[in-house]
C-alpha positions as CSV (number, residue, x, y, z in Angstrom):
1,M,-142.5,94.3,48.6
2,K,-139.3,96.2,49.5
3,K,-137.3,93.3,48.1
4,I,-139.3,93.3,44.9
5,T,-138.7,97.0,44.5
6,F,-135.0,96.6,45.0
7,I,-134.7,93.7,42.5
8,F,-136.7,95.8,40.0
9,A,-134.3,98.8,40.3
10,L,-131.3,96.6,40.1
11,F,-132.2,94.8,36.8
12,F,-134.8,96.8,35.0
13,V,-133.7,100.4,35.4
14,P,-130.5,99.8,33.4
15,L,-132.6,98.0,30.8
16,F,-135.0,101.0,30.4
17,Y,-132.1,103.4,30.3
18,A,-130.4,101.4,27.5
19,M,-133.7,101.3,25.5
20,A,-134.1,105.1,25.9
21,Q,-130.7,105.6,24.2
22,Y,-131.8,103.7,21.1
23,D,-133.9,105.1,18.2
24,D,-134.3,103.7,14.6
25,F,-133.8,107.2,13.2
26,Y,-130.3,107.4,14.7
27,E,-128.0,107.0,11.7
28,S,-125.0,106.7,14.0
29,L,-124.2,106.8,17.7
30,L,-120.9,108.4,18.3
31,T,-118.8,108.7,21.5
32,E,-116.3,111.3,22.2
33,D,-112.8,110.7,23.4
34,E,-112.1,111.8,27.0
35,E,-109.3,114.1,27.9
36,D,-107.2,113.2,30.9
37,I,-107.6,116.3,33.1
38,E,-105.4,116.1,36.3
39,S,-105.4,119.7,37.6
40,L,-109.0,120.7,38.2
41,A,-110.3,121.2,41.7
42,F,-112.9,118.5,42.0
43,K,-115.8,118.9,44.3
44,P,-117.4,116.3,46.7
45,I,-119.9,113.9,45.4
46,I,-122.7,112.7,47.7
47,G,-124.1,109.2,47.4
48,L,-127.2,107.5,48.9
49,G,-128.2,103.8,48.5
50,E,-129.7,100.7,49.8
51,G,-129.0,97.0,49.5
52,V,-129.1,93.5,50.9
53,V,-126.5,92.0,53.4
54,N,-125.7,88.3,53.5
55,F,-123.6,86.7,56.3
56,F,-120.8,84.1,55.7
57,G,-119.5,82.4,58.9
58,D,-120.0,79.4,61.1
59,V,-123.7,80.1,61.5
60,N,-124.9,80.5,57.9
61,N,-128.2,81.0,56.1
62,V,-128.7,78.7,53.1
63,Y,-127.3,81.1,50.5
64,K,-129.3,81.0,47.3
65,N,-129.0,84.5,45.9
66,P,-127.9,88.0,47.0
67,F,-131.5,89.0,47.8
68,D,-132.0,86.5,50.7
69,G,-130.4,88.6,53.4
70,R,-131.3,91.6,55.5
71,Y,-131.5,95.2,54.2
72,A,-129.0,97.9,54.9
73,S,-128.6,101.6,53.9
74,M,-125.5,103.4,52.9
75,A,-124.3,107.0,52.5
76,N,-121.0,108.2,51.1
77,V,-119.0,111.3,50.2
78,S,-116.4,110.9,47.6
79,R,-113.8,113.2,46.0
80,R,-112.0,112.6,42.7
81,I,-108.2,112.5,42.9
82,N,-107.8,112.3,39.2
83,S,-109.8,111.1,36.2
84,F,-109.6,107.5,37.2
85,L,-109.2,107.4,41.0
86,D,-111.6,108.5,43.8
87,I,-111.3,108.6,47.5
88,N,-114.5,107.6,49.2
89,F,-115.8,108.0,52.8
90,F,-118.8,105.8,53.5
91,F,-121.3,105.0,56.3
92,M,-123.4,101.8,56.4
93,Y,-126.2,100.7,58.7
94,G,-128.2,97.5,58.6
95,S,-128.4,94.1,60.2
96,L,-127.0,90.6,59.8
97,T,-128.5,87.2,60.6
98,G,-127.7,83.5,60.4
99,N,-129.5,80.3,61.2
100,N,-128.7,76.6,61.5
101,S,-128.6,73.9,64.2
102,I,-126.6,71.2,65.9
103,S,-127.9,68.0,67.6
104,D,-129.2,69.6,70.8
105,Q,-129.1,73.4,70.1
106,L,-130.6,75.8,67.7
107,L,-127.9,78.1,66.4
108,N,-128.9,81.5,65.2
109,F,-128.1,85.2,65.7
110,E,-129.1,88.6,64.7
111,T,-127.2,91.8,65.1
112,D,-127.3,95.4,64.1
113,L,-124.4,96.4,61.9
114,L,-123.0,99.9,62.2
115,S,-119.9,100.7,60.2
116,G,-118.0,103.4,58.3
117,G,-114.7,103.6,56.5
118,V,-112.6,104.9,53.6
119,S,-111.8,103.3,50.3
120,L,-110.1,104.1,47.0
121,T,-112.1,103.5,43.8
122,Y,-110.6,102.8,40.4
123,N,-112.8,103.3,37.3
124,F,-110.6,102.0,34.5
125,K,-110.9,105.3,32.6
126,H,-107.2,105.5,31.6
127,L,-107.5,102.0,30.1
128,L,-111.0,102.4,28.5
129,K,-110.3,105.5,26.5
130,T,-113.7,105.8,24.9
131,N,-116.5,107.3,26.9
132,R,-119.4,105.0,27.6
133,P,-122.7,105.0,29.4
134,I,-121.7,102.1,31.6
135,Q,-118.4,102.4,33.4
136,P,-116.9,99.5,35.5
137,F,-115.2,100.2,38.8
138,I,-113.4,98.4,41.6
139,S,-112.4,99.6,45.1
140,I,-110.7,98.5,48.3
141,G,-110.7,100.1,51.7
142,I,-110.7,99.7,55.4
143,Q,-113.7,99.9,57.8
144,P,-114.3,99.7,61.6
145,F,-117.6,98.2,62.6
146,S,-119.6,97.2,65.7
147,F,-122.0,94.3,66.4
148,S,-124.0,93.0,69.3
149,S,-125.4,89.6,68.5
150,K,-128.5,88.1,70.1
151,G,-130.0,84.7,69.7
152,D,-133.6,83.4,69.5
153,L,-133.1,80.4,71.8
154,Y,-136.4,80.4,73.7
155,D,-140.0,80.5,72.7
156,A,-142.5,83.1,73.9
157,N,-143.1,81.1,77.1
158,G,-139.4,80.9,77.9
159,I,-139.0,77.2,76.8
160,W,-135.7,76.2,75.2
161,Y,-135.8,75.1,71.6
162,Y,-134.5,71.6,70.9
163,P,-134.1,70.8,67.2
164,W,-135.2,67.3,66.2
165,S,-134.1,65.3,63.1
166,D,-137.5,65.6,61.6
167,G,-137.1,69.3,61.4
168,T,-139.3,70.3,64.3
169,L,-138.5,72.2,67.4
170,R,-139.5,70.4,70.7
171,D,-139.4,71.2,74.4
172,I,-137.1,68.3,75.2
173,M,-134.1,66.6,73.5
174,E,-134.9,63.9,70.9
175,N,-132.9,61.2,72.7
176,A,-134.4,61.9,76.1
177,P,-136.2,59.0,77.9
178,N,-139.5,60.9,77.9
179,A,-139.2,62.1,74.3
180,H,-142.6,60.6,73.5
181,N,-144.1,63.3,75.7
182,S,-142.4,66.1,73.8
183,V,-144.4,69.2,72.6
184,I,-143.7,70.8,69.3
185,L,-142.7,74.4,69.6
186,T,-143.2,77.3,67.2
187,R,-140.3,79.6,66.8
188,D,-141.2,83.3,67.6
189,Y,-138.1,84.9,65.9
190,V,-137.6,87.2,68.9
191,Y,-133.9,87.5,69.4
192,E,-133.9,87.9,73.2
193,T,-130.6,86.4,74.4
194,K,-127.4,88.3,74.4
195,L,-124.9,85.7,73.2
196,R,-121.8,87.2,74.6
197,D,-123.4,87.3,78.1
198,E,-124.2,83.6,78.0
199,D,-120.5,82.8,77.4
200,Y,-121.2,79.2,76.2
201,D,-117.5,78.7,75.1
202,G,-115.7,80.5,78.0
203,L,-114.6,83.4,75.8
204,G,-115.5,86.0,78.3
205,R,-116.5,89.5,77.3
206,Y,-114.9,89.5,73.9
207,S,-114.7,92.7,71.8
208,Q,-117.8,93.5,69.7
209,T,-115.9,96.0,67.5
210,S,-113.5,95.0,64.7
211,F,-112.3,95.9,61.3
212,A,-113.1,94.7,57.8
213,L,-111.5,95.0,54.3
214,P,-114.3,95.9,51.9
215,I,-113.6,94.9,48.2
216,D,-116.2,96.6,46.0
217,F,-116.9,96.0,42.3
218,G,-119.7,97.0,39.9
219,I,-120.8,99.5,37.3
220,D,-121.6,103.2,37.2
221,L,-124.5,104.2,34.9
222,T,-124.7,107.8,33.8
223,V,-128.2,109.3,34.3
224,T,-127.6,113.0,34.0
225,D,-124.6,115.4,34.1
226,R,-124.9,115.4,37.9
227,M,-126.4,112.0,38.7
228,T,-124.9,108.5,38.4
229,M,-126.5,105.2,39.3
230,R,-124.2,102.7,40.8
231,I,-124.9,98.9,41.0
232,G,-122.3,97.1,43.1
233,N,-121.3,94.1,45.2
234,S,-119.1,94.7,48.2
235,Y,-117.5,91.8,50.0
236,H,-116.4,92.6,53.5
237,Y,-113.7,90.3,55.0
238,T,-113.6,90.9,58.8
239,F,-110.9,90.4,61.4
240,T,-113.2,88.6,63.8
241,D,-114.8,85.1,64.0
242,L,-117.3,86.0,66.7
243,I,-120.1,87.8,65.0
244,D,-122.2,84.6,65.2
245,D,-120.7,83.7,68.6
246,I,-119.2,80.5,67.1
247,S,-115.5,80.1,66.6
248,I,-112.6,77.6,66.6
249,A,-112.4,78.2,70.4
250,G,-115.7,76.4,70.9
251,T,-115.9,72.9,72.2
252,E,-117.5,69.7,70.8
253,E,-120.4,70.5,68.4
254,R,-120.0,74.3,69.0
255,K,-116.5,74.3,67.5
256,G,-116.3,76.4,64.4
257,N,-113.7,76.6,61.6
258,E,-110.6,78.7,61.4
259,A,-112.0,81.2,58.9
260,N,-113.0,84.7,59.9
261,D,-116.5,85.9,59.4
262,A,-117.5,87.9,56.3
263,F,-120.6,89.5,54.7
264,L,-121.6,90.5,51.2
265,F,-123.5,93.8,50.5
266,T,-125.3,94.0,47.2
267,Y,-126.7,97.5,46.6
268,V,-128.0,100.2,44.3
269,S,-127.0,103.8,45.0
270,F,-127.2,107.2,43.3
271,Q,-124.2,109.6,43.3
272,F,-125.0,113.3,43.1
273,D,-122.5,115.9,42.0
274,L,-124.2,119.0,43.4
275,F,-121.2,121.4,43.7
276,S,-119.0,121.2,40.6
277,P,-119.5,123.9,37.9
278,I,-121.1,122.5,34.8
279,E,-118.0,123.5,32.7
280,E,-115.8,121.4,35.0
281,I,-118.2,118.4,34.7
282,A,-118.2,118.7,30.9
283,V,-114.4,118.8,30.6
284,V,-113.6,116.1,33.1
285,E,-116.4,113.7,32.1
286,G,-116.2,114.4,28.4
287,F,-119.8,115.7,28.6
288,K,-121.9,113.2,30.6
289,I,-119.2,110.5,30.3
290,V,-121.2,109.3,27.3
291,K,-122.6,111.6,24.7
292,Y,-124.8,110.1,22.1
293,V,-125.7,112.4,19.2
294,I,-127.6,112.3,15.9
295,T,-125.0,113.6,13.5
296,D,-123.0,112.9,10.4
297,G,-119.9,114.3,12.2
298,E,-119.6,117.5,10.1
299,D,-117.7,120.3,11.9
300,S,-118.0,123.4,9.7
301,D,-115.8,125.7,11.8
302,E,-113.3,122.9,12.7
303,D,-113.4,123.7,16.4
304,G,-113.7,120.0,17.5
305,V,-117.5,120.2,18.2
306,D,-119.8,118.8,15.5
307,D,-122.4,121.1,14.0
308,F,-125.3,119.3,15.7
309,N,-124.0,120.2,19.2
310,D,-122.2,123.5,18.3
311,K,-123.9,126.5,19.9
312,C,-121.4,128.9,18.4
313,P,-121.1,127.6,14.8
314,N,-118.8,130.2,13.3
315,T,-115.8,130.1,15.7
316,P,-112.7,131.7,14.2
317,P,-109.9,129.1,13.4
318,K,-107.6,127.8,16.2
319,I,-109.7,129.2,19.0
320,T,-110.1,127.1,22.1
321,V,-113.8,126.2,22.8
322,D,-115.8,124.6,25.5
323,F,-117.9,121.4,25.2
324,I,-120.7,123.3,23.3
325,G,-118.4,124.9,20.8
326,C,-118.3,128.4,22.3
327,P,-115.0,130.3,22.8
328,I,-113.6,130.1,26.3
329,D,-114.3,133.1,28.6
330,E,-112.2,132.5,31.7
331,D,-113.2,135.7,33.6
332,A,-117.0,135.2,32.7
333,D,-117.4,138.8,31.6
334,G,-119.2,137.9,28.4
335,I,-116.2,138.6,26.1
336,A,-114.4,135.5,24.8
337,D,-110.7,135.3,25.7
338,Y,-109.4,135.6,22.2
339,K,-110.8,139.2,21.9
340,D,-110.7,140.2,25.6
341,K,-108.1,142.9,26.2
342,Q,-108.6,142.6,30.0
343,P,-108.5,138.8,30.6
344,N,-108.9,139.0,34.4
345,T,-111.8,141.4,34.8
346,P,-112.8,141.6,38.5
347,R,-116.0,139.6,39.3
348,D,-117.6,142.7,40.8
349,A,-117.3,144.8,37.7
350,R,-120.6,146.4,36.9
351,A,-120.0,146.5,33.2
352,V,-117.4,145.8,30.5
353,G,-116.9,147.2,27.0
354,Q,-116.9,145.3,23.8
355,D,-113.2,144.7,24.2
356,G,-113.7,143.1,27.7
357,V,-112.2,146.1,29.6
358,R,-114.0,147.1,32.8
359,T,-116.2,150.3,32.5
360,I,-115.5,152.6,35.4
361,D,-118.3,154.5,37.3
362,S,-117.5,157.9,35.7
363,E,-118.0,156.4,32.3
364,L,-121.3,154.9,33.3
365,I,-122.4,158.3,34.7
366,S,-121.5,160.0,31.5
367,L,-123.8,157.7,29.6
368,L,-126.7,159.2,31.5
369,Y,-126.1,162.7,30.0
370,E,-127.2,163.8,26.5
371,P,-123.9,164.4,24.6
372,D,-125.2,167.6,23.1
373,A,-126.5,169.1,26.4
374,I,-125.6,172.7,27.2
375,D,-123.9,173.5,30.5
376,H,-126.1,175.7,32.7
377,K,-123.5,178.5,32.8
378,D,-123.5,178.7,29.0
379,A,-127.3,178.7,28.6
380,F,-127.4,182.5,28.6
381,K,-125.3,182.7,25.4
382,Y,-128.2,181.3,23.5
383,Y,-130.9,183.3,25.3
384,S,-132.5,185.9,23.0
385,G,-133.0,189.4,24.3
386,T,-131.2,192.3,25.9
387,E,-128.5,192.0,28.6
388,A,-131.1,193.5,31.0
389,Q,-133.5,190.8,30.1
390,K,-130.8,188.2,30.6
391,A,-130.0,189.6,34.0
392,K,-133.6,189.2,35.1
393,T,-133.5,185.5,34.4
394,T,-131.2,184.5,37.3
395,T,-134.0,183.0,39.4
396,Y,-134.3,179.2,39.4
397,T,-137.1,176.7,39.5
398,E,-137.8,175.6,43.1
399,I,-136.2,172.4,44.0
400,P,-138.7,169.5,44.6
401,G,-138.8,168.4,48.2
402,K,-137.2,165.0,47.6
403,F,-134.1,166.6,46.1
404,K,-133.6,169.5,48.6
405,S,-131.2,167.5,50.6
406,L,-128.9,167.3,47.5
407,D,-128.5,171.1,47.5
408,G,-125.3,171.0,49.6
409,D,-124.4,174.7,49.3
410,G,-127.9,175.9,49.9
411,D,-128.1,178.1,46.8
412,S,-131.4,176.6,45.7
413,Y,-129.8,175.2,42.6
414,I,-128.7,171.7,41.8
415,S,-125.2,172.0,40.3
416,I,-123.4,169.5,38.1
417,D,-121.3,168.4,41.0
418,E,-124.3,167.9,43.2
419,L,-126.0,165.9,40.4
420,Q,-122.9,163.7,39.9
421,K,-122.7,163.1,43.6
422,A,-126.3,161.9,43.6
423,I,-125.6,159.6,40.7
424,N,-122.5,158.2,42.4
425,S,-124.5,157.5,45.5
426,L,-126.9,155.4,43.4
427,F,-124.1,153.2,42.1
428,D,-122.6,152.9,45.6
429,F,-126.0,151.9,47.1
430,S,-125.8,154.7,49.6
431,T,-128.9,156.6,48.7
432,N,-132.7,156.1,49.1
433,L,-133.3,157.5,45.7
434,S,-134.4,155.1,43.0
435,V,-133.4,154.9,39.4
436,D,-136.6,156.7,38.5
437,D,-135.8,159.4,41.0
438,I,-132.4,159.9,39.4
439,N,-134.0,160.3,36.0
440,D,-136.4,162.9,37.4
441,L,-133.4,164.7,39.0
442,I,-131.6,164.8,35.6
443,D,-134.8,166.3,34.0
444,F,-135.1,168.9,36.7
445,F,-131.4,169.8,36.4
446,F,-131.9,170.8,32.7
447,E,-135.2,172.6,33.6
448,Q,-133.5,174.9,36.2
């Protein structure tokens, strides 16, 4: 069932994706040219995948197609060097197996395969100038790996398998004098014998670690801005001929050929760009590598983004825009660069004006006051009555309990300096008062 699922993903997912891109109502499908961006700080891309491994050596399976082997899983972290070259660090875990026989011995092995390595991947983008939904790639690298091969040489009762010419396994050799008394055995596929320990060819305790050169080729299929599906074949040429325990050092019928062992990994993986800012992805990839749109190509404001995709349709002439047609705002303060008088506004600025200049705290505080409010000391100028009556009005409203701590000079009156200090503490996050409390304090200030 797992193999069927893998085959389905390998062949039918790309087909469904291609069908989803097509619609009879599309008058035209346009692709955008990609810019060659070399200077951006690319972020790591994480990949996870699964595939099938086939072994090529002296003990071979009958190779019919890439899906006859054993399963393996992979993970990788890659980082883009430039628009067409990636460096890739990968890890792979799975198993290898092989089966055939000679006249008096059943040859087979199984081993876990643990490897990791580094490779360089070339995606042809500086040759294929037009963005496309399917992008070819090729890579080459180096990988250390380890193996520990075991053989299935005995049945469940500990009886040695002898292969006969009729394709059966027996408990004695075919040319033995008592061959007519032989018993047919059923193979149990339990790999119980450590082949290196048996030392059939006098090789001793040879190393079970080696290196391989992986040559990888395939296609990348864009799914979303941040996810790419990769379908690939990776051929791994190793620097050992002992994975299957058969080599040119063997004797008689156990003598192998001079070629080193190799294996082929056919896989599907998904690459996730989880860390790059969306603006960077858009610039580097030319907006999803491929961008199909329904449009007649009209660009009213001539900013390089067609009207169908232009989120800012009235951009002034000769203004640099992003992939959705909006003017660039490098400091992300909400004011486009072309009208920003402070192009490097600090990221911690609480507010900026319409010209992009940072608004300081005192200006924010002043916005809380009524512009026509009368200072407390001038209030008496507008008080009707005699001077004696005015003199009698010097008593103040009692300060509410939650504001008494703000009366620093203890005169039972909240002054303008004390009010401003309370407001400053709100912006500095050094007070327990809420915004509503500050509003109440301002109301009380004018009621005094």
